[in-house]
mmCIF file of the N, C-alpha and C atoms, coordinates in Angstrom:
data_MODEL
# 
_entry.id   MODEL 
# 
loop_
_atom_site.group_PDB 
_atom_site.id 
_atom_site.type_symbol 
_atom_site.label_atom_id 
_atom_site.label_alt_id 
_atom_site.label_comp_id 
_atom_site.label_asym_id 
_atom_site.label_entity_id 
_atom_site.label_seq_id 
_atom_site.pdbx_PDB_ins_code 
_atom_site.Cartn_x 
_atom_site.Cartn_y 
_atom_site.Cartn_z 
_atom_site.occupancy 
_atom_site.B_iso_or_equiv 
_atom_site.pdbx_formal_charge 
_atom_site.auth_seq_id 
_atom_site.auth_comp_id 
_atom_site.auth_asym_id 
_atom_site.auth_atom_id 
_atom_site.pdbx_PDB_model_num 
ATOM 1   N N  . UNK A 1 1  ? -11.073 22.292 2.100   1.00 0.00 ? 1  UNK A N  1 
ATOM 2   C CA . UNK A 1 1  ? -11.001 21.534 3.176   1.00 0.00 ? 1  UNK A CA 1 
ATOM 3   C C  . UNK A 1 1  ? -10.488 22.222 4.387   1.00 0.00 ? 1  UNK A C  1 
ATOM 4   N N  . UNK A 1 2  ? -10.654 21.572 5.468   1.00 0.00 ? 2  UNK A N  1 
ATOM 5   C CA . UNK A 1 2  ? -10.406 22.147 6.737   1.00 0.00 ? 2  UNK A CA 1 
ATOM 6   C C  . UNK A 1 2  ? -8.504  21.839 6.895   1.00 0.00 ? 2  UNK A C  1 
ATOM 7   N N  . UNK A 1 3  ? -8.071  22.694 7.925   1.00 0.00 ? 3  UNK A N  1 
ATOM 8   C CA . UNK A 1 3  ? -6.857  22.249 8.189   1.00 0.00 ? 3  UNK A CA 1 
ATOM 9   C C  . UNK A 1 3  ? -6.705  21.212 8.621   1.00 0.00 ? 3  UNK A C  1 
ATOM 10  N N  . UNK A 1 4  ? -5.442  20.259 8.433   1.00 0.00 ? 4  UNK A N  1 
ATOM 11  C CA . UNK A 1 4  ? -5.321  18.967 8.786   1.00 0.00 ? 4  UNK A CA 1 
ATOM 12  C C  . UNK A 1 4  ? -5.478  18.818 10.306  1.00 0.00 ? 4  UNK A C  1 
ATOM 13  N N  . UNK A 1 5  ? -5.212  19.760 11.261  1.00 0.00 ? 5  UNK A N  1 
ATOM 14  C CA . UNK A 1 5  ? -5.619  19.523 12.482  1.00 0.00 ? 5  UNK A CA 1 
ATOM 15  C C  . UNK A 1 5  ? -7.225  19.300 12.865  1.00 0.00 ? 5  UNK A C  1 
ATOM 16  N N  . UNK A 1 6  ? -7.848  19.931 12.114  1.00 0.00 ? 6  UNK A N  1 
ATOM 17  C CA . UNK A 1 6  ? -9.364  19.740 12.207  1.00 0.00 ? 6  UNK A CA 1 
ATOM 18  C C  . UNK A 1 6  ? -10.151 18.805 11.440  1.00 0.00 ? 6  UNK A C  1 
ATOM 19  N N  . UNK A 1 7  ? -9.279  17.813 10.971  1.00 0.00 ? 7  UNK A N  1 
ATOM 20  C CA . UNK A 1 7  ? -10.035 16.620 9.946   1.00 0.00 ? 7  UNK A CA 1 
ATOM 21  C C  . UNK A 1 7  ? -10.353 15.611 10.795  1.00 0.00 ? 7  UNK A C  1 
ATOM 22  N N  . UNK A 1 8  ? -11.327 15.137 10.356  1.00 0.00 ? 8  UNK A N  1 
ATOM 23  C CA . UNK A 1 8  ? -11.936 13.643 11.101  1.00 0.00 ? 8  UNK A CA 1 
ATOM 24  C C  . UNK A 1 8  ? -10.983 12.690 10.594  1.00 0.00 ? 8  UNK A C  1 
ATOM 25  N N  . UNK A 1 9  ? -11.239 11.492 11.201  1.00 0.00 ? 9  UNK A N  1 
ATOM 26  C CA . UNK A 1 9  ? -10.418 10.212 10.768  1.00 0.00 ? 9  UNK A CA 1 
ATOM 27  C C  . UNK A 1 9  ? -10.858 9.855  9.272   1.00 0.00 ? 9  UNK A C  1 
ATOM 28  N N  . UNK A 1 10 ? -12.096 10.138 9.083   1.00 0.00 ? 10 UNK A N  1 
ATOM 29  C CA . UNK A 1 10 ? -12.634 9.525  7.692   1.00 0.00 ? 10 UNK A CA 1 
ATOM 30  C C  . UNK A 1 10 ? -11.996 10.669 6.650   1.00 0.00 ? 10 UNK A C  1 
ATOM 31  N N  . UNK A 1 11 ? -11.920 11.800 7.094   1.00 0.00 ? 11 UNK A N  1 
ATOM 32  C CA . UNK A 1 11 ? -10.946 12.666 6.046   1.00 0.00 ? 11 UNK A CA 1 
ATOM 33  C C  . UNK A 1 11 ? -9.718  12.459 5.835   1.00 0.00 ? 11 UNK A C  1 
ATOM 34  N N  . UNK A 1 12 ? -8.984  12.104 7.007   1.00 0.00 ? 12 UNK A N  1 
ATOM 35  C CA . UNK A 1 12 ? -7.558  11.677 6.866   1.00 0.00 ? 12 UNK A CA 1 
ATOM 36  C C  . UNK A 1 12 ? -7.648  10.527 6.054   1.00 0.00 ? 12 UNK A C  1 
ATOM 37  N N  . UNK A 1 13 ? -8.326  9.532  6.147   1.00 0.00 ? 13 UNK A N  1 
ATOM 38  C CA . UNK A 1 13 ? -8.187  8.305  5.752   1.00 0.00 ? 13 UNK A CA 1 
ATOM 39  C C  . UNK A 1 13 ? -8.370  8.316  4.248   1.00 0.00 ? 13 UNK A C  1 
ATOM 40  N N  . UNK A 1 14 ? -9.347  9.206  3.756   1.00 0.00 ? 14 UNK A N  1 
ATOM 41  C CA . UNK A 1 14 ? -9.599  9.570  2.216   1.00 0.00 ? 14 UNK A CA 1 
ATOM 42  C C  . UNK A 1 14 ? -8.353  10.265 1.667   1.00 0.00 ? 14 UNK A C  1 
ATOM 43  N N  . UNK A 1 15 ? -7.464  11.146 2.493   1.00 0.00 ? 15 UNK A N  1 
ATOM 44  C CA . UNK A 1 15 ? -6.265  11.657 1.858   1.00 0.00 ? 15 UNK A CA 1 
ATOM 45  C C  . UNK A 1 15 ? -5.327  10.700 1.611   1.00 0.00 ? 15 UNK A C  1 
ATOM 46  N N  . UNK A 1 16 ? -5.137  9.562  2.641   1.00 0.00 ? 16 UNK A N  1 
ATOM 47  C CA . UNK A 1 16 ? -4.110  8.928  2.670   1.00 0.00 ? 16 UNK A CA 1 
ATOM 48  C C  . UNK A 1 16 ? -4.384  7.969  1.527   1.00 0.00 ? 16 UNK A C  1 
ATOM 49  N N  . UNK A 1 17 ? -5.638  7.325  1.096   1.00 0.00 ? 17 UNK A N  1 
ATOM 50  C CA . UNK A 1 17 ? -5.949  6.608  0.071   1.00 0.00 ? 17 UNK A CA 1 
ATOM 51  C C  . UNK A 1 17 ? -5.511  7.233  -1.093  1.00 0.00 ? 17 UNK A C  1 
ATOM 52  N N  . UNK A 1 18 ? -6.113  8.525  -1.340  1.00 0.00 ? 18 UNK A N  1 
ATOM 53  C CA . UNK A 1 18 ? -5.933  9.208  -2.707  1.00 0.00 ? 18 UNK A CA 1 
ATOM 54  C C  . UNK A 1 18 ? -4.330  9.380  -2.637  1.00 0.00 ? 18 UNK A C  1 
ATOM 55  N N  . UNK A 1 19 ? -3.259  9.636  -1.651  1.00 0.00 ? 19 UNK A N  1 
ATOM 56  C CA . UNK A 1 19 ? -2.101  9.783  -1.926  1.00 0.00 ? 19 UNK A CA 1 
ATOM 57  C C  . UNK A 1 19 ? -1.273  8.335  -2.180  1.00 0.00 ? 19 UNK A C  1 
ATOM 58  N N  . UNK A 1 20 ? -1.811  7.324  -1.744  1.00 0.00 ? 20 UNK A N  1 
ATOM 59  C CA . UNK A 1 20 ? -1.236  6.071  -2.222  1.00 0.00 ? 20 UNK A CA 1 
ATOM 60  C C  . UNK A 1 20 ? -1.615  5.622  -3.545  1.00 0.00 ? 20 UNK A C  1 
ATOM 61  N N  . UNK A 1 21 ? -2.692  6.001  -3.928  1.00 0.00 ? 21 UNK A N  1 
ATOM 62  C CA . UNK A 1 21 ? -2.977  5.778  -5.452  1.00 0.00 ? 21 UNK A CA 1 
ATOM 63  C C  . UNK A 1 21 ? -2.113  6.263  -6.345  1.00 0.00 ? 21 UNK A C  1 
ATOM 64  N N  . UNK A 1 22 ? -1.537  5.237  -7.028  1.00 0.00 ? 22 UNK A N  1 
ATOM 65  C CA . UNK A 1 22 ? -0.460  5.642  -8.296  1.00 0.00 ? 22 UNK A CA 1 
ATOM 66  C C  . UNK A 1 22 ? -1.087  6.763  -9.484  1.00 0.00 ? 22 UNK A C  1 
ATOM 67  N N  . UNK A 1 23 ? -2.371  6.665  -9.467  1.00 0.00 ? 23 UNK A N  1 
ATOM 68  C CA . UNK A 1 23 ? -2.953  7.451  -10.748 1.00 0.00 ? 23 UNK A CA 1 
ATOM 69  C C  . UNK A 1 23 ? -3.451  8.718  -10.319 1.00 0.00 ? 23 UNK A C  1 
ATOM 70  N N  . UNK A 1 24 ? -3.301  9.046  -8.942  1.00 0.00 ? 24 UNK A N  1 
ATOM 71  C CA . UNK A 1 24 ? -3.763  10.382 -8.320  1.00 0.00 ? 24 UNK A CA 1 
ATOM 72  C C  . UNK A 1 24 ? -2.779  11.243 -8.098  1.00 0.00 ? 24 UNK A C  1 
ATOM 73  N N  . UNK A 1 25 ? -2.694  12.315 -8.958  1.00 0.00 ? 25 UNK A N  1 
ATOM 74  C CA . UNK A 1 25 ? -1.445  13.335 -8.646  1.00 0.00 ? 25 UNK A CA 1 
ATOM 75  C C  . UNK A 1 25 ? -1.805  14.314 -7.506  1.00 0.00 ? 25 UNK A C  1 
ATOM 76  N N  . UNK A 1 26 ? -0.813  14.896 -6.888  1.00 0.00 ? 26 UNK A N  1 
ATOM 77  C CA . UNK A 1 26 ? -0.938  15.841 -6.061  1.00 0.00 ? 26 UNK A CA 1 
ATOM 78  C C  . UNK A 1 26 ? -1.765  16.984 -6.428  1.00 0.00 ? 26 UNK A C  1 
ATOM 79  N N  . UNK A 1 27 ? -1.811  17.572 -7.794  1.00 0.00 ? 27 UNK A N  1 
ATOM 80  C CA . UNK A 1 27 ? -2.799  18.382 -8.265  1.00 0.00 ? 27 UNK A CA 1 
ATOM 81  C C  . UNK A 1 27 ? -4.229  17.947 -8.225  1.00 0.00 ? 27 UNK A C  1 
ATOM 82  N N  . UNK A 1 28 ? -4.350  16.607 -8.405  1.00 0.00 ? 28 UNK A N  1 
ATOM 83  C CA . UNK A 1 28 ? -5.796  16.228 -8.279  1.00 0.00 ? 28 UNK A CA 1 
ATOM 84  C C  . UNK A 1 28 ? -6.196  16.271 -6.768  1.00 0.00 ? 28 UNK A C  1 
ATOM 85  N N  . UNK A 1 29 ? -5.355  15.882 -5.945  1.00 0.00 ? 29 UNK A N  1 
ATOM 86  C CA . UNK A 1 29 ? -5.708  15.930 -4.616  1.00 0.00 ? 29 UNK A CA 1 
ATOM 87  C C  . UNK A 1 29 ? -6.089  17.424 -3.998  1.00 0.00 ? 29 UNK A C  1 
ATOM 88  N N  . UNK A 1 30 ? -5.240  18.238 -4.454  1.00 0.00 ? 30 UNK A N  1 
ATOM 89  C CA . UNK A 1 30 ? -5.522  19.644 -4.408  1.00 0.00 ? 30 UNK A CA 1 
ATOM 90  C C  . UNK A 1 30 ? -6.777  20.137 -4.581  1.00 0.00 ? 30 UNK A C  1 
ATOM 91  N N  . UNK A 1 31 ? -7.091  19.626 -5.749  1.00 0.00 ? 31 UNK A N  1 
ATOM 92  C CA . UNK A 1 31 ? -8.548  19.958 -6.214  1.00 0.00 ? 31 UNK A CA 1 
ATOM 93  C C  . UNK A 1 31 ? -9.765  19.499 -5.514  1.00 0.00 ? 31 UNK A C  1 
ATOM 94  N N  . UNK A 1 32 ? -9.488  18.176 -5.073  1.00 0.00 ? 32 UNK A N  1 
ATOM 95  C CA . UNK A 1 32 ? -10.320 17.511 -4.141  1.00 0.00 ? 32 UNK A CA 1 
ATOM 96  C C  . UNK A 1 32 ? -10.593 17.955 -2.778  1.00 0.00 ? 32 UNK A C  1 
ATOM 97  N N  . UNK A 1 33 ? -9.322  18.071 -2.107  1.00 0.00 ? 33 UNK A N  1 
ATOM 98  C CA . UNK A 1 33 ? -9.297  18.495 -0.643  1.00 0.00 ? 33 UNK A CA 1 
ATOM 99  C C  . UNK A 1 33 ? -8.989  19.703 -0.293  1.00 0.00 ? 33 UNK A C  1 
ATOM 100 N N  . UNK A 1 34 ? -8.210  20.617 -1.154  1.00 0.00 ? 34 UNK A N  1 
ATOM 101 C CA . UNK A 1 34 ? -7.735  21.837 -0.947  1.00 0.00 ? 34 UNK A CA 1 
ATOM 102 C C  . UNK A 1 34 ? -6.312  21.835 -0.272  1.00 0.00 ? 34 UNK A C  1 
ATOM 103 N N  . UNK A 1 35 ? -5.705  20.693 -0.203  1.00 0.00 ? 35 UNK A N  1 
ATOM 104 C CA . UNK A 1 35 ? -4.605  20.567 0.386   1.00 0.00 ? 35 UNK A CA 1 
ATOM 105 C C  . UNK A 1 35 ? -3.383  20.472 -0.608  1.00 0.00 ? 35 UNK A C  1 
ATOM 106 N N  . UNK A 1 36 ? -2.203  21.223 -0.110  1.00 0.00 ? 36 UNK A N  1 
ATOM 107 C CA . UNK A 1 36 ? -1.085  21.271 -1.225  1.00 0.00 ? 36 UNK A CA 1 
ATOM 108 C C  . UNK A 1 36 ? -0.362  19.974 -0.950  1.00 0.00 ? 36 UNK A C  1 
ATOM 109 N N  . UNK A 1 37 ? 0.660   19.899 -1.593  1.00 0.00 ? 37 UNK A N  1 
ATOM 110 C CA . UNK A 1 37 ? 1.770   18.725 -1.662  1.00 0.00 ? 37 UNK A CA 1 
ATOM 111 C C  . UNK A 1 37 ? 2.204   18.699 -0.147  1.00 0.00 ? 37 UNK A C  1 
ATOM 112 N N  . UNK A 1 38 ? 2.924   19.721 0.175   1.00 0.00 ? 38 UNK A N  1 
ATOM 113 C CA . UNK A 1 38 ? 3.459   19.760 1.603   1.00 0.00 ? 38 UNK A CA 1 
ATOM 114 C C  . UNK A 1 38 ? 2.497   19.404 2.769   1.00 0.00 ? 38 UNK A C  1 
ATOM 115 N N  . UNK A 1 39 ? 1.251   19.766 2.697   1.00 0.00 ? 39 UNK A N  1 
ATOM 116 C CA . UNK A 1 39 ? 0.475   19.321 3.577   1.00 0.00 ? 39 UNK A CA 1 
ATOM 117 C C  . UNK A 1 39 ? 0.214   17.843 3.606   1.00 0.00 ? 39 UNK A C  1 
ATOM 118 N N  . UNK A 1 40 ? -0.034  17.464 2.393   1.00 0.00 ? 40 UNK A N  1 
ATOM 119 C CA . UNK A 1 40 ? -0.177  15.935 2.347   1.00 0.00 ? 40 UNK A CA 1 
ATOM 120 C C  . UNK A 1 40 ? 1.146   15.158 2.946   1.00 0.00 ? 40 UNK A C  1 
ATOM 121 N N  . UNK A 1 41 ? 2.150   15.529 2.656   1.00 0.00 ? 41 UNK A N  1 
ATOM 122 C CA . UNK A 1 41 ? 3.442   14.864 3.023   1.00 0.00 ? 41 UNK A CA 1 
ATOM 123 C C  . UNK A 1 41 ? 3.379   14.893 4.592   1.00 0.00 ? 41 UNK A C  1 
ATOM 124 N N  . UNK A 1 42 ? 2.979   16.020 5.098   1.00 0.00 ? 42 UNK A N  1 
ATOM 125 C CA . UNK A 1 42 ? 2.985   16.199 6.529   1.00 0.00 ? 42 UNK A CA 1 
ATOM 126 C C  . UNK A 1 42 ? 1.860   15.273 7.113   1.00 0.00 ? 42 UNK A C  1 
ATOM 127 N N  . UNK A 1 43 ? 0.799   15.161 6.660   1.00 0.00 ? 43 UNK A N  1 
ATOM 128 C CA . UNK A 1 43 ? 0.008   14.263 6.929   1.00 0.00 ? 43 UNK A CA 1 
ATOM 129 C C  . UNK A 1 43 ? 0.395   12.830 7.007   1.00 0.00 ? 43 UNK A C  1 
ATOM 130 N N  . UNK A 1 44 ? 0.639   12.596 5.935   1.00 0.00 ? 44 UNK A N  1 
ATOM 131 C CA . UNK A 1 44 ? 1.289   11.173 5.519   1.00 0.00 ? 44 UNK A CA 1 
ATOM 132 C C  . UNK A 1 44 ? 2.319   10.886 6.827   1.00 0.00 ? 44 UNK A C  1 
ATOM 133 N N  . UNK A 1 45 ? 3.325   11.700 7.006   1.00 0.00 ? 45 UNK A N  1 
ATOM 134 C CA . UNK A 1 45 ? 4.234   11.489 7.849   1.00 0.00 ? 45 UNK A CA 1 
ATOM 135 C C  . UNK A 1 45 ? 3.904   11.189 9.258   1.00 0.00 ? 45 UNK A C  1 
ATOM 136 N N  . UNK A 1 46 ? 2.895   12.032 9.585   1.00 0.00 ? 46 UNK A N  1 
ATOM 137 C CA . UNK A 1 46 ? 2.359   11.715 10.861  1.00 0.00 ? 46 UNK A CA 1 
ATOM 138 C C  . UNK A 1 46 ? 1.401   10.634 11.066  1.00 0.00 ? 46 UNK A C  1 
ATOM 139 N N  . UNK A 1 47 ? 0.497   10.468 9.991   1.00 0.00 ? 47 UNK A N  1 
ATOM 140 C CA . UNK A 1 47 ? -0.347  9.115  10.248  1.00 0.00 ? 47 UNK A CA 1 
ATOM 141 C C  . UNK A 1 47 ? 0.332   7.679  9.944   1.00 0.00 ? 47 UNK A C  1 
ATOM 142 N N  . UNK A 1 48 ? 1.437   7.590  9.271   1.00 0.00 ? 48 UNK A N  1 
ATOM 143 C CA . UNK A 1 48 ? 1.712   6.261  8.793   1.00 0.00 ? 48 UNK A CA 1 
ATOM 144 C C  . UNK A 1 48 ? 2.995   5.967  9.591   1.00 0.00 ? 48 UNK A C  1 
ATOM 145 N N  . UNK A 1 49 ? 3.031   4.717  9.843   1.00 0.00 ? 49 UNK A N  1 
ATOM 146 C CA . UNK A 1 49 ? 4.173   4.157  10.419  1.00 0.00 ? 49 UNK A CA 1 
ATOM 147 C C  . UNK A 1 49 ? 5.695   4.686  9.806   1.00 0.00 ? 49 UNK A C  1 
ATOM 148 N N  . UNK A 1 50 ? 6.747   4.648  10.428  1.00 0.00 ? 50 UNK A N  1 
ATOM 149 C CA . UNK A 1 50 ? 7.733   5.086  9.599   1.00 0.00 ? 50 UNK A CA 1 
ATOM 150 C C  . UNK A 1 50 ? 8.121   4.517  8.229   1.00 0.00 ? 50 UNK A C  1 
ATOM 151 N N  . UNK A 1 51 ? 8.167   3.117  8.293   1.00 0.00 ? 51 UNK A N  1 
ATOM 152 C CA . UNK A 1 51 ? 8.628   2.219  7.437   1.00 0.00 ? 51 UNK A CA 1 
ATOM 153 C C  . UNK A 1 51 ? 7.453   2.480  6.157   1.00 0.00 ? 51 UNK A C  1 
ATOM 154 N N  . UNK A 1 52 ? 6.379   2.532  6.520   1.00 0.00 ? 52 UNK A N  1 
ATOM 155 C CA . UNK A 1 52 ? 5.131   2.980  5.555   1.00 0.00 ? 52 UNK A CA 1 
ATOM 156 C C  . UNK A 1 52 ? 5.402   4.269  4.746   1.00 0.00 ? 52 UNK A C  1 
ATOM 157 N N  . UNK A 1 53 ? 5.867   5.153  5.770   1.00 0.00 ? 53 UNK A N  1 
ATOM 158 C CA . UNK A 1 53 ? 5.871   6.618  5.126   1.00 0.00 ? 53 UNK A CA 1 
ATOM 159 C C  . UNK A 1 53 ? 7.149   6.439  4.155   1.00 0.00 ? 53 UNK A C  1 
ATOM 160 N N  . UNK A 1 54 ? 8.419   5.719  4.596   1.00 0.00 ? 54 UNK A N  1 
ATOM 161 C CA . UNK A 1 54 ? 9.627   5.780  3.625   1.00 0.00 ? 54 UNK A CA 1 
ATOM 162 C C  . UNK A 1 54 ? 8.955   5.139  2.372   1.00 0.00 ? 54 UNK A C  1 
ATOM 163 N N  . UNK A 1 55 ? 8.297   3.972  2.465   1.00 0.00 ? 55 UNK A N  1 
ATOM 164 C CA . UNK A 1 55 ? 7.835   3.131  1.168   1.00 0.00 ? 55 UNK A CA 1 
ATOM 165 C C  . UNK A 1 55 ? 6.970   4.172  0.329   1.00 0.00 ? 55 UNK A C  1 
ATOM 166 N N  . UNK A 1 56 ? 6.038   4.970  0.860   1.00 0.00 ? 56 UNK A N  1 
ATOM 167 C CA . UNK A 1 56 ? 5.180   5.828  0.047   1.00 0.00 ? 56 UNK A CA 1 
ATOM 168 C C  . UNK A 1 56 ? 6.077   7.038  -0.466  1.00 0.00 ? 56 UNK A C  1 
ATOM 169 N N  . UNK A 1 57 ? 6.934   7.418  0.203   1.00 0.00 ? 57 UNK A N  1 
ATOM 170 C CA . UNK A 1 57 ? 8.091   8.667  -0.367  1.00 0.00 ? 57 UNK A CA 1 
ATOM 171 C C  . UNK A 1 57 ? 8.678   8.222  -1.399  1.00 0.00 ? 57 UNK A C  1 
ATOM 172 N N  . UNK A 1 58 ? 9.258   6.808  -1.420  1.00 0.00 ? 58 UNK A N  1 
ATOM 173 C CA . UNK A 1 58 ? 9.920   6.552  -2.500  1.00 0.00 ? 58 UNK A CA 1 
ATOM 174 C C  . UNK A 1 58 ? 9.059   6.056  -3.639  1.00 0.00 ? 58 UNK A C  1 
ATOM 175 N N  . UNK A 1 59 ? 8.002   5.558  -3.546  1.00 0.00 ? 59 UNK A N  1 
ATOM 176 C CA . UNK A 1 59 ? 7.098   5.538  -4.510  1.00 0.00 ? 59 UNK A CA 1 
ATOM 177 C C  . UNK A 1 59 ? 6.609   6.771  -5.250  1.00 0.00 ? 59 UNK A C  1 
ATOM 178 N N  . UNK A 1 60 ? 6.536   7.825  -4.441  1.00 0.00 ? 60 UNK A N  1 
ATOM 179 C CA . UNK A 1 60 ? 5.999   9.057  -4.864  1.00 0.00 ? 60 UNK A CA 1 
ATOM 180 C C  . UNK A 1 60 ? 6.947   9.728  -5.810  1.00 0.00 ? 60 UNK A C  1 
ATOM 181 N N  . UNK A 1 61 ? 8.437   9.715  -5.082  1.00 0.00 ? 61 UNK A N  1 
ATOM 182 C CA . UNK A 1 61 ? 9.521   10.283 -5.901  1.00 0.00 ? 61 UNK A CA 1 
ATOM 183 C C  . UNK A 1 61 ? 9.815   9.591  -7.259  1.00 0.00 ? 61 UNK A C  1 
ATOM 184 N N  . UNK A 1 62 ? 9.563   8.206  -7.210  1.00 0.00 ? 62 UNK A N  1 
ATOM 185 C CA . UNK A 1 62 ? 9.683   7.352  -8.614  1.00 0.00 ? 62 UNK A CA 1 
ATOM 186 C C  . UNK A 1 62 ? 8.726   7.332  -9.459  1.00 0.00 ? 62 UNK A C  1 
ATOM 187 N N  . UNK A 1 63 ? 7.523   7.928  -8.939  1.00 0.00 ? 63 UNK A N  1 
ATOM 188 C CA . UNK A 1 63 ? 6.087   7.831  -9.836  1.00 0.00 ? 63 UNK A CA 1 
ATOM 189 C C  . UNK A 1 63 ? 6.048   8.926  -10.603 1.00 0.00 ? 63 UNK A C  1 
ATOM 190 N N  . UNK A 1 64 ? 6.010   8.954  -11.932 1.00 0.00 ? 64 UNK A N  1 
ATOM 191 C CA . UNK A 1 64 ? 5.767   10.018 -12.951 1.00 0.00 ? 64 UNK A CA 1 
ATOM 192 C C  . UNK A 1 64 ? 4.474   10.551 -12.629 1.00 0.00 ? 64 UNK A C  1 
ATOM 193 N N  . UNK A 1 65 ? 3.473   9.814  -12.490 1.00 0.00 ? 65 UNK A N  1 
ATOM 194 C CA . UNK A 1 65 ? 2.080   10.339 -12.351 1.00 0.00 ? 65 UNK A CA 1 
ATOM 195 C C  . UNK A 1 65 ? 1.931   11.176 -11.330 1.00 0.00 ? 65 UNK A C  1 
ATOM 196 N N  . UNK A 1 66 ? 2.504   11.134 -10.161 1.00 0.00 ? 66 UNK A N  1 
ATOM 197 C CA . UNK A 1 66 ? 2.335   11.910 -8.786  1.00 0.00 ? 66 UNK A CA 1 
ATOM 198 C C  . UNK A 1 66 ? 2.884   13.219 -8.943  1.00 0.00 ? 66 UNK A C  1 
ATOM 199 N N  . UNK A 1 67 ? 3.761   13.371 -9.966  1.00 0.00 ? 67 UNK A N  1 
ATOM 200 C CA . UNK A 1 67 ? 4.237   14.913 -10.097 1.00 0.00 ? 67 UNK A CA 1 
ATOM 201 C C  . UNK A 1 67 ? 3.332   15.898 -10.759 1.00 0.00 ? 67 UNK A C  1 
ATOM 202 N N  . UNK A 1 68 ? 3.471   17.015 -10.295 1.00 0.00 ? 68 UNK A N  1 
ATOM 203 C CA . UNK A 1 68 ? 2.280   18.211 -10.718 1.00 0.00 ? 68 UNK A CA 1 
ATOM 204 C C  . UNK A 1 68 ? 2.650   18.294 -12.234 1.00 0.00 ? 68 UNK A C  1 
ATOM 205 N N  . UNK A 1 69 ? 1.614   18.861 -12.723 1.00 0.00 ? 69 UNK A N  1 
ATOM 206 C CA . UNK A 1 69 ? 1.569   19.182 -14.180 1.00 0.00 ? 69 UNK A CA 1 
ATOM 207 C C  . UNK A 1 69 ? 2.745   20.246 -14.393 1.00 0.00 ? 69 UNK A C  1 
ATOM 208 N N  . UNK A 1 70 ? 2.829   21.092 -13.540 1.00 0.00 ? 70 UNK A N  1 
ATOM 209 C CA . UNK A 1 70 ? 3.932   22.170 -13.594 1.00 0.00 ? 70 UNK A CA 1 
ATOM 210 C C  . UNK A 1 70 ? 5.343   21.745 -13.623 1.00 0.00 ? 70 UNK A C  1 
ATOM 211 N N  . UNK A 1 71 ? 5.696   20.872 -12.885 1.00 0.00 ? 71 UNK A N  1 
ATOM 212 C CA . UNK A 1 71 ? 6.864   20.059 -12.759 1.00 0.00 ? 71 UNK A CA 1 
ATOM 213 C C  . UNK A 1 71 ? 7.081   19.164 -14.134 1.00 0.00 ? 71 UNK A C  1 
ATOM 214 N N  . UNK A 1 72 ? 6.031   18.527 -14.719 1.00 0.00 ? 72 UNK A N  1 
ATOM 215 C CA . UNK A 1 72 ? 6.399   17.951 -15.933 1.00 0.00 ? 72 UNK A CA 1 
ATOM 216 C C  . UNK A 1 72 ? 6.656   18.882 -17.043 1.00 0.00 ? 72 UNK A C  1 
ATOM 217 N N  . UNK A 1 73 ? 5.902   19.945 -16.930 1.00 0.00 ? 73 UNK A N  1 
ATOM 218 C CA . UNK A 1 73 ? 6.190   20.831 -18.227 1.00 0.00 ? 73 UNK A CA 1 
ATOM 219 C C  . UNK A 1 73 ? 7.749   21.473 -18.148 1.00 0.00 ? 73 UNK A C  1 
ATOM 220 N N  . UNK A 1 74 ? 8.200   21.671 -16.912 1.00 0.00 ? 74 UNK A N  1 
ATOM 221 C CA . UNK A 1 74 ? 9.493   22.178 -16.704 1.00 0.00 ? 74 UNK A CA 1 
ATOM 222 C C  . UNK A 1 74 ? 10.602  21.050 -17.051 1.00 0.00 ? 74 UNK A C  1 
ATOM 223 N N  . UNK A 1 75 ? 10.075  19.898 -17.081 1.00 0.00 ? 75 UNK A N  1 
ATOM 224 C CA . UNK A 1 75 ? 11.316  18.901 -17.542 1.00 0.00 ? 75 UNK A CA 1 
ATOM 225 C C  . UNK A 1 75 ? 11.447  18.669 -19.101 1.00 0.00 ? 75 UNK A C  1 
ATOM 226 N N  . UNK A 1 76 ? 10.378  19.067 -19.722 1.00 0.00 ? 76 UNK A N  1 
ATOM 227 C CA . UNK A 1 76 ? 10.230  19.001 -21.191 1.00 0.00 ? 76 UNK A CA 1 
ATOM 228 C C  . UNK A 1 76 ? 10.995  20.070 -21.724 1.00 0.00 ? 76 UNK A C  1 
# 
């Protein structure tokens, strides 16, 4: 996918929707969009209201499904 600077509102909206979904991991988003976790975080920080962004970050850090497969394997 394009750099986030060149994205349409529809593409950004799709990324935000995927990132909010508890069942969608960052690895799955990477496969679908070509954006890594850091890029997704940057988009979310830029596009969401501050309180919404903090809520999302809390959910992501607490949600086991969001973690990449590599991180899960390192914990075991």
